[in-house]
ROFIDO-714280 format. One line per field, with one value per residue (C-alpha): residue number from 0; y, z, x. Coordinates in steps of 0.5 Angstrom, whole numbers, plus 2048, in hexadecimal, padded with zeros to 3 digits. Example, Ala and Ser with C-alpha at 12.3 -4.5 7.8 and 13.67 -1.06 7.14 Angstrom:
residues 2
nr = c(0, 1)
v = c(7F7, 7FE)
w = c(810, 80E)
u = c(819, 81B)
END
This chain:
residues 548
nr = c(0, 1, 2, 3, 4, 5, 6, 7, 8, 9, 10, 11, 12, 13, 14, 15, 16, 17, 18, 19, 20, 21, 22, 23, 24, 25, 26, 27, 28, 29, 30, 31, 32, 33, 34, 35, 36, 37, 38, 39, 40, 41, 42, 43, 44, 45, 46, 47, 48, 49, 50, 51, 52, 53, 54, 55, 56, 57, 58, 59, 60, 61, 62, 63, 64, 65, 66, 67, 68, 69, 70, 71, 72, 73, 74, 75, 76, 77, 78, 79, 80, 81, 82, 83, 84, 85, 86, 87, 88, 89, 90, 91, 92, 93, 94, 95, 96, 97, 98, 99, 100, 101, 102, 103, 104, 105, 106, 107, 108, 109, 110, 111, 112, 113, 114, 115, 116, 117, 118, 119, 120, 121, 122, 123, 124, 125, 126, 127, 128, 129, 130, 131, 132, 133, 134, 135, 136, 137, 138, 139, 140, 141, 142, 143, 144, 145, 146, 147, 148, 149, 150, 151, 152, 153, 154, 155, 156, 157, 158, 159, 160, 161, 162, 163, 164, 165, 166, 167, 168, 169, 170, 171, 172, 173, 174, 175, 176, 177, 178, 179, 180, 181, 182, 183, 184, 185, 186, 187, 188, 189, 190, 191, 192, 193, 194, 195, 196, 197, 198, 199, 200, 201, 202, 203, 204, 205, 206, 207, 208, 209, 210, 211, 212, 213, 214, 215, 216, 217, 218, 219, 220, 221, 222, 223, 224, 225, 226, 227, 228, 229, 230, 231, 232, 233, 234, 235, 236, 237, 238, 239, 240, 241, 242, 243, 244, 245, 246, 247, 248, 249, 250, 251, 252, 253, 254, 255, 256, 257, 258, 259, 260, 261, 262, 263, 264, 265, 266, 267, 268, 269, 270, 271, 272, 273, 274, 275, 276, 277, 278, 279, 280, 281, 282, 283, 284, 285, 286, 287, 288, 289, 290, 291, 292, 293, 294, 295, 296, 297, 298, 299, 300, 301, 302, 303, 304, 305, 306, 307, 308, 309, 310, 311, 312, 313, 314, 315, 316, 317, 318, 319, 320, 321, 322, 323, 324, 325, 326, 327, 328, 329, 330, 331, 332, 333, 334, 335, 336, 337, 338, 339, 340, 341, 342, 343, 344, 345, 346, 347, 348, 349, 350, 351, 352, 353, 354, 355, 356, 357, 358, 359, 360, 361, 362, 363, 364, 365, 366, 367, 368, 369, 370, 371, 372, 373, 374, 375, 376, 377, 378, 379, 380, 381, 382, 383, 384, 385, 386, 387, 388, 389, 390, 391, 392, 393, 394, 395, 396, 397, 398, 399, 400, 401, 402, 403, 404, 405, 406, 407, 408, 409, 410, 411, 412, 413, 414, 415, 416, 417, 418, 419, 420, 421, 422, 423, 424, 425, 426, 427, 428, 429, 430, 431, 432, 433, 434, 435, 436, 437, 438, 439, 440, 441, 442, 443, 444, 445, 446, 447, 448, 449, 450, 451, 452, 453, 454, 455, 456, 457, 458, 459, 460, 461, 462, 463, 464, 465, 466, 467, 468, 469, 470, 471, 472, 473, 474, 475, 476, 477, 478, 479, 480, 481, 482, 483, 484, 485, 486, 487, 488, 489, 490, 491, 492, 493, 494, 495, 496, 497, 498, 499, 500, 501, 502, 503, 504, 505, 506, 507, 508, 509, 510, 511, 512, 513, 514, 515, 516, 517, 518, 519, 520, 521, 522, 523, 524, 525, 526, 527, 528, 529, 530, 531, 532, 533, 534, 535, 536, 537, 538, 539, 540, 541, 542, 543, 544, 545, 546, 547)
v = c(867, 863, 868, 86E, 86B, 86A, 871, 874, 870, 872, 879, 879, 876, 87A, 880, 87E, 87C, 882, 887, 88B, 88C, 885, 883, 889, 889, 889, 88C, 893, 891, 890, 895, 899, 897, 88F, 88F, 888, 886, 88B, 889, 882, 884, 888, 881, 87D, 882, 882, 87A, 87A, 87F, 87A, 874, 878, 87A, 872, 870, 875, 873, 86B, 86D, 871, 86B, 867, 86B, 86C, 864, 863, 868, 865, 85F, 861, 866, 869, 870, 86E, 86A, 870, 875, 871, 870, 878, 879, 874, 877, 87E, 87B, 878, 87E, 882, 87D, 87D, 885, 885, 880, 884, 88A, 887, 884, 88B, 88E, 889, 88A, 891, 891, 88B, 890, 896, 892, 88F, 896, 898, 893, 894, 89B, 899, 894, 899, 89E, 899, 897, 89F, 89D, 897, 898, 89E, 89B, 89F, 899, 89D, 8A4, 8A8, 8AC, 8B1, 8AE, 8AE, 8B5, 8B8, 8B6, 8B8, 8BF, 8C0, 8BE, 8C3, 8C9, 8C9, 8C5, 8C8, 8CF, 8CE, 8CC, 8D1, 8D5, 8CF, 8D0, 8D8, 8D7, 8D1, 8D5, 8DB, 8D7, 8D4, 8DA, 8DE, 8D8, 8D8, 8DF, 8DE, 8D8, 8DC, 8E2, 8DD, 8DA, 8E1, 8E2, 8DC, 8DB, 8D5, 8D3, 8D2, 8D2, 8CD, 8CC, 8CD, 8CA, 8CB, 8CA, 8C3, 8C4, 8BF, 8BE, 8BE, 8C5, 8C1, 8BB, 8BF, 8BC, 8C2, 8C5, 8C9, 8D0, 8D3, 8D0, 8CE, 8CC, 8C8, 8C8, 8C4, 8C8, 8C3, 8C5, 8C3, 8C5, 8C8, 8C4, 8C0, 8BE, 8BA, 8B6, 8AF, 8AD, 8A8, 8A5, 8A2, 89E, 899, 897, 892, 894, 89A, 89B, 89B, 8A2, 8A5, 8A1, 8A7, 8AB, 8AC, 8AF, 8B3, 8B3, 8B8, 8B6, 8BA, 8BA, 8B4, 8B0, 8AB, 8AA, 8AF, 8AA, 8AF, 8AB, 8B1, 8AE, 8A7, 8A9, 8AD, 8B2, 8B6, 8BD, 8BF, 8BC, 8BF, 8BC, 8C0, 8BE, 8C0, 8C6, 8C5, 8CC, 8CA, 8C5, 8CA, 8CD, 8CC, 8C9, 8CF, 8D3, 8CF, 8CF, 8C7, 8C8, 8C2, 8C0, 8C2, 8BD, 8B9, 8B8, 8B7, 8BD, 8C0, 8C2, 8C8, 8CB, 8CA, 8CE, 8D4, 8D4, 8D4, 8D9, 8DE, 8DC, 8DD, 8E4, 8E7, 8E4, 8E8, 8EE, 8EE, 8ED, 8F1, 8F7, 8F3, 8F1, 8F5, 8F0, 8EE, 8E7, 8E5, 8DE, 8DB, 8D6, 8D6, 8CF, 8CD, 8CF, 8D2, 8D4, 8DA, 8DF, 8E4, 8E9, 8EE, 8F5, 8F3, 8EF, 8E8, 8E3, 8DD, 8D8, 8D3, 8CF, 8CE, 8C9, 8C7, 8C0, 8BB, 8B6, 8AF, 8AC, 8AD, 8AC, 8B0, 8AE, 8B4, 8B5, 8BB, 8BF, 8C1, 8BD, 8BE, 8BA, 8B7, 8B8, 8B5, 8B3, 8B6, 8BC, 8B8, 8B3, 8B5, 8B3, 8AF, 8B2, 8AE, 8B3, 8B3, 8AC, 8AD, 8B2, 8AE, 8A8, 8AC, 8AF, 8A9, 8A5, 8AA, 8A8, 8A1, 8A4, 8A6, 8AD, 8B2, 8AD, 8AE, 8AC, 8B3, 8B5, 8AF, 8B2, 8B9, 8B8, 8B4, 8B9, 8BE, 8BA, 8B9, 8C0, 8C2, 8BD, 8BF, 8C6, 8C4, 8BF, 8C1, 8BD, 8B6, 8B0, 8B0, 8B4, 8B6, 8B2, 8AC, 8AD, 8AD, 8A7, 8A3, 8A6, 8A3, 89C, 89C, 89E, 898, 893, 896, 895, 89B, 89B, 89B, 8A3, 8A6, 8AC, 8A9, 8A4, 8AA, 8A8, 8A1, 8A2, 8A8, 8A2, 89E, 8A3, 8A4, 89C, 89B, 8A1, 89E, 897, 89A, 89E, 898, 894, 89A, 898, 89C, 89A, 8A0, 89F, 8A0, 89C, 894, 894, 88E, 891, 897, 898, 898, 89F, 8A2, 8A1, 8A0, 89E, 896, 896, 89A, 896, 890, 893, 891, 894, 89B, 89C, 8A3, 8A1, 89F, 8A5, 8A2, 89C, 8A0, 8A6, 8A3, 8AA, 8AC, 8A6, 8A7, 8AE, 8AD, 8A7, 8AC, 8B1, 8AC, 8AA, 8B1, 8B3, 8AD, 8AF, 8B7, 8B5, 8B6, 8BC, 8C0, 8BE, 8C1, 8C7, 8C9, 8C7, 8CD, 8CE, 8C7, 8C6, 8C7, 8C1, 8C2, 8C3, 8C9, 8C4, 8C2, 8BC, 8B6, 8B8, 8B2, 8B4, 8B7, 8B3, 8AC, 8A5, 8A0, 899, 895)
w = c(869, 86C, 872, 86E, 86A, 871, 873, 86D, 86E, 875, 873, 86E, 872, 878, 873, 870, 876, 87A, 874, 876, 86F, 86C, 873, 876, 87D, 880, 887, 883, 883, 88B, 88F, 893, 89A, 899, 89E, 89F, 897, 896, 89C, 899, 892, 895, 899, 893, 88F, 894, 894, 88C, 88D, 892, 88E, 888, 88C, 88E, 887, 885, 88A, 888, 881, 883, 887, 881, 87C, 881, 882, 87A, 879, 87E, 87A, 873, 875, 86E, 86C, 865, 868, 86D, 867, 863, 869, 869, 862, 862, 868, 864, 85E, 862, 866, 860, 85D, 863, 863, 85B, 85D, 863, 85E, 859, 85E, 861, 85A, 858, 85E, 85D, 856, 858, 85D, 859, 853, 858, 85B, 854, 853, 859, 857, 851, 854, 859, 853, 850, 856, 857, 852, 854, 857, 853, 84E, 84A, 84B, 852, 850, 852, 84C, 84C, 84B, 845, 847, 849, 842, 83E, 842, 841, 839, 838, 83C, 83B, 835, 830, 833, 832, 82B, 829, 825, 821, 81B, 81A, 81C, 816, 811, 812, 812, 80C, 808, 80A, 809, 802, 801, 804, 800, 7F9, 7FB, 7FD, 7F6, 7F3, 7F6, 7F4, 7EE, 7EA, 7E6, 7EC, 7F2, 7F6, 7F3, 7F9, 7F9, 7FC, 804, 807, 80E, 813, 81A, 820, 81E, 818, 81B, 820, 827, 828, 830, 832, 830, 82C, 827, 822, 81B, 817, 810, 80B, 805, 800, 7FB, 7F5, 7F2, 7EB, 7E5, 7E3, 7EA, 7EE, 7F5, 7F7, 7FE, 801, 808, 80D, 80F, 80A, 80A, 80F, 810, 813, 81B, 81E, 821, 81A, 816, 817, 813, 80C, 807, 801, 7FB, 7F6, 7EF, 7E9, 7E2, 7E0, 7E4, 7E0, 7E6, 7E5, 7E2, 7DC, 7D5, 7D2, 7D7, 7D4, 7CC, 7C7, 7C5, 7BE, 7BD, 7BC, 7C2, 7C9, 7D0, 7D3, 7DA, 7D9, 7D5, 7D2, 7D4, 7DB, 7DA, 7D8, 7DF, 7E3, 7EA, 7EC, 7EB, 7EE, 7F6, 7F7, 7FF, 800, 805, 805, 800, 7FF, 7FB, 800, 802, 809, 80E, 810, 809, 808, 80E, 80D, 805, 808, 80D, 808, 803, 808, 80A, 803, 802, 808, 806, 7FF, 802, 809, 807, 806, 80D, 814, 818, 819, 817, 81B, 81C, 823, 822, 81E, 81F, 81B, 813, 814, 81B, 81A, 81E, 81C, 821, 820, 823, 828, 82B, 829, 826, 821, 820, 81B, 818, 810, 80F, 809, 807, 801, 7FE, 7FE, 7F7, 7F5, 7FC, 802, 806, 807, 809, 80E, 810, 817, 81B, 823, 828, 822, 822, 81C, 81D, 817, 813, 80D, 810, 80F, 814, 810, 811, 811, 813, 80D, 80D, 815, 813, 80E, 812, 818, 813, 810, 816, 819, 814, 818, 81F, 823, 822, 827, 828, 82E, 82B, 829, 830, 833, 830, 831, 839, 839, 835, 83A, 840, 83D, 83B, 842, 845, 841, 843, 84A, 84A, 843, 83C, 83C, 836, 836, 830, 82E, 827, 82C, 82F, 828, 826, 82C, 82A, 823, 825, 82A, 824, 821, 827, 829, 826, 823, 827, 82D, 82C, 82E, 832, 838, 839, 839, 840, 83E, 837, 83B, 840, 83A, 837, 83E, 83E, 837, 838, 83F, 83C, 836, 83B, 83F, 839, 836, 830, 82C, 824, 81F, 81C, 815, 814, 815, 817, 814, 817, 813, 80E, 807, 806, 809, 802, 806, 801, 802, 804, 80A, 80C, 80B, 80F, 816, 81B, 81E, 825, 827, 82E, 82C, 830, 836, 835, 834, 839, 840, 843, 83E, 83F, 847, 846, 841, 845, 84B, 847, 845, 84C, 84E, 849, 84B, 852, 850, 84B, 850, 853, 84C, 849, 84F, 84F, 848, 848, 849, 84B, 84E, 851, 859, 85D, 864, 868, 864, 860, 859, 858, 855, 857, 858, 85D, 85B, 85A, 858, 85B, 85A, 85B, 860)
u = c(7F8, 7F2, 7F3, 7F2, 7EC, 7E9, 7EA, 7E8, 7E1, 7E1, 7E1, 7DC, 7D7, 7D8, 7D8, 7D1, 7CE, 7CF, 7CE, 7C8, 7C6, 7C6, 7C3, 7BF, 7C0, 7B9, 7BB, 7BA, 7B3, 7B2, 7B0, 7B5, 7B1, 7B3, 7B9, 7BA, 7BA, 7BF, 7C3, 7C3, 7C5, 7CB, 7CD, 7CC, 7D0, 7D6, 7D6, 7D7, 7DC, 7E0, 7DF, 7E2, 7E8, 7E9, 7E8, 7EE, 7F2, 7F1, 7F3, 7F9, 7FC, 7FA, 7FE, 804, 805, 804, 809, 80E, 80D, 80E, 814, 814, 813, 810, 80B, 809, 809, 804, 800, 800, 7FF, 7F9, 7F6, 7F6, 7F3, 7ED, 7EC, 7EC, 7E7, 7E3, 7E2, 7E0, 7DB, 7D8, 7D8, 7D4, 7CF, 7CE, 7CD, 7C8, 7C5, 7C4, 7C2, 7BD, 7BA, 7B9, 7B6, 7B1, 7B0, 7AE, 7A9, 7A6, 7A5, 7A2, 79D, 79B, 79A, 795, 792, 790, 78A, 788, 781, 780, 77A, 775, 770, 76E, 76F, 769, 767, 761, 75A, 756, 753, 759, 75D, 757, 756, 75E, 75E, 758, 759, 761, 763, 75E, 75F, 766, 765, 75F, 764, 767, 763, 765, 76C, 76C, 769, 76D, 774, 772, 770, 777, 77B, 779, 77A, 781, 783, 781, 785, 78B, 78A, 78B, 791, 794, 798, 794, 79A, 79F, 79B, 797, 78F, 78A, 784, 77D, 77D, 77A, 776, 778, 778, 773, 770, 76E, 76C, 768, 76B, 770, 76E, 774, 776, 778, 774, 77A, 778, 77D, 77E, 783, 786, 789, 78E, 792, 799, 798, 799, 79C, 79E, 79A, 79A, 79B, 798, 79B, 797, 79B, 795, 795, 79D, 79E, 7A5, 7A4, 7A4, 79D, 79E, 79F, 799, 794, 799, 79B, 7A0, 79E, 7A3, 7A4, 7A4, 7A7, 7A5, 7A9, 7A5, 7A1, 79C, 797, 792, 790, 790, 795, 79A, 799, 798, 79C, 797, 797, 79A, 793, 790, 790, 78E, 788, 78B, 792, 795, 79B, 79D, 79D, 7A3, 7A8, 7A7, 7AE, 7AF, 7B2, 7AC, 7A7, 7A6, 7A5, 7A6, 7AA, 7AF, 7B6, 7BA, 7B4, 7AE, 7A9, 7A4, 7A5, 7A0, 7A4, 7A5, 79E, 79C, 7A0, 79E, 796, 797, 79A, 795, 78F, 793, 793, 78C, 789, 78D, 789, 782, 783, 77F, 779, 778, 777, 77B, 782, 786, 78C, 78F, 78D, 793, 799, 79B, 795, 794, 78D, 78B, 787, 783, 77E, 77D, 777, 777, 772, 777, 774, 779, 778, 77E, 77F, 784, 786, 78B, 78E, 78E, 790, 78A, 78C, 78B, 783, 781, 77E, 785, 789, 790, 790, 796, 795, 790, 78E, 792, 796, 79D, 7A1, 7A8, 7AA, 7A7, 7A6, 7A1, 79A, 794, 78F, 788, 781, 77D, 779, 777, 776, 771, 76E, 76D, 76A, 765, 763, 762, 75E, 758, 758, 757, 751, 74F, 752, 757, 75C, 763, 765, 763, 767, 76D, 76C, 76B, 772, 776, 773, 775, 77C, 77D, 77B, 780, 786, 785, 786, 78B, 78E, 78E, 790, 790, 789, 786, 77F, 781, 781, 77B, 778, 77B, 778, 771, 772, 774, 76E, 769, 76B, 76B, 764, 75D, 75A, 754, 758, 75A, 754, 754, 751, 757, 75C, 75F, 760, 763, 768, 76A, 76B, 770, 773, 774, 777, 77C, 77E, 77F, 783, 788, 789, 78B, 78F, 78B, 786, 786, 785, 77E, 77F, 786, 785, 77E, 77A, 774, 774, 76E, 76F, 76B, 771, 775, 77C, 781, 782, 789, 788, 782, 786, 78C, 78F, 78B, 78E, 78F, 78D, 790, 797, 79A, 798, 79C, 7A2, 7A1, 79F, 79F, 79A, 796, 796, 794, 78E, 78B, 78B, 788, 782, 780, 781, 77C, 777, 777, 776, 770, 76A, 76D, 76F, 768, 765, 768, 767, 75F, 75B, 754, 752, 74C, 74C, 74A, 745, 74B, 74E, 753, 754, 74F, 752, 759, 75E, 763, 76A, 770, 771, 771, 776, 775, 778)
END
């Protein structure tokens, strides 16, 4: 028994010591020309083999002597079975060690790769970025951005007028007693906040709609519910309530009126409408309003409305995208085209907050989840805050330059997780953190650099809070509902925490945008005054200097 244990231990120790994976042989790292070292290693290997043979001979003689003394087959059988047991156990131990080593090696390799990916961005910092100087930025803004947005006013005027006619025709083709009721459009977005740069100049309009009486919508925002997952807090659901629901808020639902008294808001004839005659656009087997059903209904209604008024106009109207309910394009006979979006929305209570069916860059998990839109509040904030800023302030110019550079970089490297809404959110936060007097046109370069620094900080921290939700610095003049102001802050960059590949791509795109900023602006700046050597004056060298 003792000899067997000794033998097993010797085999295990010898195997572990000589195993090339557990204890890697450094001979492989030696150069082939070192013949002396290789010869010594070979001699050492031969000596070890000779010593191993001698040990085996000693063990065999010891076992033979002990076998003669014992002279019993039972004892030999027991020793043999013990040897088999310990041999099997040693093999299992060896396999476990080998599997553990492989897993440990793979995990270390993955961690090293992740660290190497993160190290790629160490040293990239916008503090040392060589942005164009004040003169170049002023020339670029005056000659390119203002020239690009020159037709914005006429585009807005045309779109608003045509949208009113289209919606009026839409109301005429809908059944007032059994179809959705469409209200007047609401203008939002960059075109009406005066910072739209990239063509085409697209106007965005919201169209609130409501079900026919006595039905009504009950909006349920997720942002005020702490039990909802953080990735769903920017959404909400809309419950379609029937005539038997007492939550409409009218006094006729709470008190029994006499036979000779009628409610001026709720016609009792409408209560005779059966559910099968009303298109409530609910999701299958539920009472929740479905975004896909709403999109189909709205596209069908717009098509019918256009067929009724198309004879009045000398242009063609088509859908520019079937994935959006009201992405329309007007094409004139001259070849000029104007694009605009009319999106159906549901108003939240009596506020200016709307549940939007389809929002750019937002993909809800299910069709019953609607995206919250604070666009009306954001437009109101920018309009009111501009009253406290210096004349000809640079805050919109900074946003225009950043969105221009972002669009050009996305055209080169493809889209990433960074959107123009994120850039706008960075500006809104910066407006509250900087004094109003620091937004003069003379400090355009400084404020633009501050925006890049703020955006970089948010990207590195993977945290960009929503400007409206949970912002204690929000002015009271915005008149946001109190429970949204007191809610937990909403992180717009949470997708970067969940998706590492998207984060790496976005961070890479951001630093490429910084590096190419000067070159791109130089290329789109026209009629610069030439210097004495024939080159443009006040022109910084192209490229981006990275800090050491």
